[in-house]
C-alpha positions in Angstrom: -0.1 -0.1 0.0 1.3 3.7 -1.2 2.6 5.7 2.4 0.7 9.1 2.5 3.1 11.6 3.3 2.0 13.7 6.5 0.4 17.2 5.7 3.2 19.9 5.7 3.5 21.7 9.1 1.4 24.5 9.3 3.4 28.4 9.8 3.8 29.5 13.2 1.2 32.1 14.5 2.1 35.5 15.2 0.3 38.2 18.0 -1.4 40.5 16.1 0.6 43.0 17.5 3.3 41.7 15.5 1.8 42.6 12.5 1.2 46.2 13.3 3.8 48.6 12.0 4.7 49.5 15.7 6.2 46.2 16.4 8.1 46.2 13.1 9.0 49.9 12.8 8.9 51.8 16.3 10.7 49.3 18.4 14.2 49.5 19.9 16.6 48.5 22.5 17.7 51.3 24.9 21.1 51.7 23.6 19.8 51.8 19.9 17.2 55.5 21.8 20.5 56.5 23.1 22.8 56.3 20.0 19.4 57.7 17.9 19.1 61.2 19.4 23.0 61.3 20.3 23.6 61.0 16.7 20.8 62.7 15.8 22.0 65.6 17.8 25.0 65.7 16.8 24.5 66.0 12.8 22.2 68.6 14.0 24.1 71.1 15.6 27.3 70.4 13.1 24.8 71.7 10.0 23.4 74.7 12.6 27.1 75.3 13.6 28.1 75.8 9.9 24.9 78.5 8.7 25.7 80.5 11.8 29.2 80.3 10.1 28.0 80.8 6.6 26.6 84.0 7.2 28.2 85.1 10.5 32.0 83.8 11.0 32.7 83.3 14.5 29.4 83.1 15.7 29.0 80.0 16.4 32.0 80.1 19.7 29.3 81.7 21.4 26.6 79.6 21.0 25.8 76.8 24.0 23.7 73.9 22.3 22.0 71.9 24.0 22.9 67.8 24.1 21.2 65.4 23.5 19.5 64.7 27.6 18.7 68.2 26.8 16.4 68.2 24.0 15.4 64.5 25.4 14.2 66.4 28.5 12.1 69.3 26.5 10.5 67.0 24.7 9.1 64.5 27.9 8.2 67.9 29.0 5.5 69.0 26.1 4.7 65.1 26.5 2.9 66.3 29.9 1.4 69.3 28.6 -0.6 67.5 26.1 -2.6 65.6 28.8 -3.5 69.5 30.1 -4.6 70.6 27.0 -6.2 67.0 26.6 -8.2 67.5 29.8 -8.9 71.3 28.5 -10.4 69.9 25.6 -11.9 67.0 27.5 -10.6 64.1 25.1 -10.7 61.1 26.0 -7.8 58.6 26.2 -7.7 57.6 22.9 -6.5 60.7 21.5 -4.1 61.2 24.2 -2.1 58.8 24.8 -2.2 58.5 20.4 -1.2 62.6 20.4 1.9 61.6 22.9 2.9 58.4 20.9 3.0 61.0 17.4 5.0 63.6 19.7 8.0 61.2 21.2 8.3 59.6 17.3 8.7 62.5 15.5 11.9 63.5 18.0 13.2 60.2 16.8 13.4 61.8 13.3 14.1 65.8 14.3 15.9 67.7 16.5 13.8 70.3 18.7 16.7 72.9 17.5 14.6 72.4 13.7 11.4 72.5 15.7 9.9 73.8 18.8 8.1 70.5 20.6 5.4 73.6 21.7 4.5 73.4 18.0 4.9 70.3 17.1 2.5 69.3 19.8 0.0 71.0 18.9 -0.1 69.7 15.6 0.9 66.2 17.4 -2.5 66.3 19.2 -4.9 68.0 16.5 -3.9 65.2 13.8 -4.5 62.4 16.9 -8.0 64.1 16.8 -8.5 63.1 13.2 -7.0 60.1 13.5 -9.2 58.1 16.6 -11.9 59.9 14.7 -12.4 61.8 17.5 -12.7 65.0 15.0 -12.7 68.8 16.5 -13.1 71.9 14.3 -9.3 73.3 13.5 -10.8 76.9 14.3 -12.7 75.2 17.9 -8.9 74.0 18.3 -7.6 77.2 17.5 -9.2 79.5 19.7 -9.2 78.0 22.9 -4.9 77.8 22.5 -3.5 81.4 23.1 -1.4 83.0 20.6 -2.4 80.4 18.1 -4.0 80.4 14.6 -4.8 78.1 12.7 -2.5 78.0 10.6 0.3 77.2 13.2 -1.3 73.9 13.7 -1.7 72.6 10.0 1.6 74.1 8.8 3.5 71.4 10.5 0.6 68.5 9.5 2.6 67.2 6.4 6.0 67.2 8.0 4.8 65.5 11.3 2.8 62.8 9.3 5.9 62.3 7.0 7.7 61.7 10.1 6.0 59.5 11.2 5.9 57.5 7.8 2.3 58.2 8.1 2.0 55.1 10.2 -1.3 56.5 12.5 -2.5 53.6 14.3 -0.6 52.6 18.0 -1.7 50.5 19.9 -2.1 51.7 23.8 -1.0 50.2 27.2 -4.7 51.5 28.4 -6.4 48.9 26.5 -4.4 46.7 26.9 -4.8 47.3 30.9 -8.4 47.0 30.5 -8.3 43.9 28.6 -6.2 42.1 31.7 -8.4 43.5 34.2 -11.2 42.0 32.2 -9.7 39.0 32.7 -8.6 38.8 35.8 -12.0 39.2 37.4 -13.2 35.6 36.1 -10.2 34.5 38.4 -11.1 31.8 40.5 -8.7 32.6 43.4 -8.6 36.1 43.2 -7.7 38.2 45.8 -10.3 38.1 49.2 -11.0 41.6 48.7 -10.8 42.8 45.6 -14.4 43.0 44.9 -13.9 46.1 47.8 -10.6 47.1 45.8 -11.0 46.8 42.8 -11.9 50.5 41.4 -8.8 51.9 43.4 -6.6 49.0 41.7 -7.8 49.7 38.5 -7.5 53.4 38.5 -4.1 53.1 40.5 -3.1 51.2 37.7 -4.2 53.4 34.9 -2.6 56.1 36.6 0.9 54.4 36.6 -0.3 53.7 32.3 -0.3 57.8 32.2 2.9 58.1 34.3 4.8 55.9 31.5 3.7 57.8 28.4 6.9 59.8 30.3 9.0 57.4 29.6 11.1 55.1 26.6 8.4 52.0 27.5 6.5 52.3 25.0 9.9 52.2 22.6 11.0 48.7 24.0 8.2 46.9 25.7 5.0 45.8 24.0 1.7 47.2 25.2 0.1 44.0 27.7 4.1 43.8 29.2 3.6 47.6 30.6 -0.1 46.8 31.6 1.4 43.8 33.7 3.8 46.0 35.0 1.3 49.0 35.9 -0.8 46.4 38.1 1.6 44.9 39.8 2.7 48.4 40.6 -0.5 48.2 42.1 -0.9 45.1 43.4 1.6 42.7 42.9 0.4 39.7 44.3 -2.9 39.9 42.3 -0.4 40.7 38.8 1.6 37.5 39.8 -1.7 35.4 40.3 -2.8 36.4 36.6 0.2 35.4 35.3 0.3 32.4 37.0 -2.9 31.5 35.3 -1.9 31.7 31.8 1.2 29.8 32.5 -0.5 27.0 33.9 -2.6 26.6 30.5 -2.3 23.8 28.6 -1.0 24.1 25.3 -3.1 22.0 22.6 -1.0 18.9 21.6 0.5 18.2 18.1 0.3 22.3 17.5 3.2 23.6 15.8 1.2 27.1 14.8 1.6 28.0 17.9 5.0 30.1 19.3 7.1 29.1 22.4 5.7 30.1 25.7 8.0 32.3 27.4 9.1 31.3 31.1 7.6 33.1 33.7 11.3 33.8 34.8 12.0 35.7 31.6 8.3 37.5 31.4 8.9 38.7 35.5 12.2 39.7 34.4 10.6 41.9 31.9 7.8 43.1 34.2 10.5 44.0 37.1 12.7 46.2 34.7 9.2 48.0 33.2 8.4 49.3 37.2 11.7 50.3 37.1 11.9 52.7 34.3 8.4 53.8 35.5 9.4 54.9 38.9 12.5 56.5 38.1 11.5 58.4 34.8 7.4 59.1 34.8 8.0 61.6 36.4 7.4 64.9 34.7 11.1 66.8 34.7 11.6 70.3 36.7 9.8 73.2 35.6 13.3 75.1 36.2 15.6 72.8 34.5 13.0 73.0 31.6 13.3 76.6 31.4 16.8 76.4 31.6 17.0 74.4 28.2 14.7 76.1 26.6 16.4 79.8 27.6 19.8 78.5 25.3 17.7 76.9 22.7 16.7 80.1 21.4 19.9 81.0 20.9 20.9 77.6 19.1 18.1 76.9 17.1 18.8 76.7 13.1 18.6 80.4 11.8 17.4 78.4 8.6 14.3 78.4 10.7 13.7 81.7 12.0 11.4 84.2 10.8 13.5 87.0 9.2 17.1 85.6 9.8 19.4 86.3 7.1 19.7 82.3 6.7 15.8 82.1 6.7 15.6 84.9 3.9 18.2 83.0 1.8 16.8 80.4 2.0 13.4 81.1 1.4 14.5 83.4 -2.0 16.5 80.2 -3.2 13.3 78.1 -2.6 11.5 80.6 -4.3 14.0 80.3 -7.3 13.8 76.6 -7.7 10.2 76.9 -8.0 9.9 79.5 -10.6 12.7 78.0 -13.0 10.4 74.8 -12.3 7.3 76.6 -13.6 9.3 78.5 -17.0 10.5 74.7 -17.7 7.6 73.3 -18.0 6.1 76.4 -19.5 8.6 75.9 -21.6 8.0 71.8 -23.1 4.3 72.9 -22.6 4.9 75.5 -25.6 7.4 73.4 -27.5 5.2 70.3 -27.4 1.8 72.5 -28.8 -0.3 71.0 -25.5 0.0 75.1 -24.4 -3.7 76.0 -25.8 -5.0 72.4 -25.6 -7.8 71.5 -22.7 -6.0 70.3 -20.1 -9.1 68.3 -19.3 -8.0 66.4 -23.2 -10.3 66.5 -26.0 -13.6 66.5 -26.4 -15.9 63.1 -26.5 -17.5 62.1 -29.5 -20.8 61.7 -30.1 -21.1 57.2 -29.9 -21.0 55.8 -33.6 -22.7 52.3 -32.8 -26.8 52.1 -33.5 -28.8 50.9 -30.4 -31.0 47.6 -30.3 -34.0 49.9 -31.4 -34.1 52.3 -34.2 -36.5 54.0 -33.4 -36.4 56.6 -36.3 -37.5 53.5 -38.8 -41.1 54.7 -39.5 -41.2 52.9 -42.6 -45.0 50.5 -42.8 -45.5 48.3 -44.9 -48.8 48.8 -45.6 
């Protein structure tokens, strides 16, 4: 009897999160984050110093440039400001969390010496209201923010979207927290007094989730890991029981498509690391330290971005010259091809020549 070949093994199934752009493009190690920020800061200082020297030789020697740590401090402060603005507008948690991620991602691609976080923050928040389906009128939005007009928000919108690589979807920790919390309710051996304290445990964990937004945790760990760490900060025994309940679930036999489960030791180590990050870094920066960085930023900002400076006017004139040359070149090409006098929408459509199924003009009678 001929042998029957066994069916090929099913491809390994991965969590849905691992198919997201967040998992693929916005996850880093702590060392890589530090390297990105340092490299970008050094490159920006080099370009700006060169620009200063091009228009005023020797002027860069008196400039005290901000370093990568100071840039990050300023960005973190405006992450906190997003929370305050969301409270003013009464935006939902989804908008606040999304805007926070947008701002932090933006400054992995850009420097505060080119674009001040205060301006980018307003654009990131407005963009988040649209991508989360919580829209607000631009005029209403700008009118509630002092010294802000609609153009201040819109002028940077494409730049922000481009820096995000147009990847607007964000997987949030507060959603993972809610999912874990619902699952905890089903634990048969949960803590005896959980019915009395469950509201306060969840609210306390949510406070830790909001503190985590001030840190780099979302670039290093998954939303569910951060959520569990936030529960552990509030009720460590409860978090441990939930994690153990998942570890004790038997895996189906002969299922090669299910990835191996990480050990409890590995998971506990990650949870402890996240708790340390939130505890140590999840704080609003000192206001005086931020003011000092902001004061120095005024003197080391890229002069090409400062309206009225020689560098700004020169760059603007160069951009206008290039635009004019491009326009003239296009006009010359159209003139040479004889397309200048043609309809830009194309030639008019001709009448159909194919007769219909019924000739209504045929009134020939066979009388």
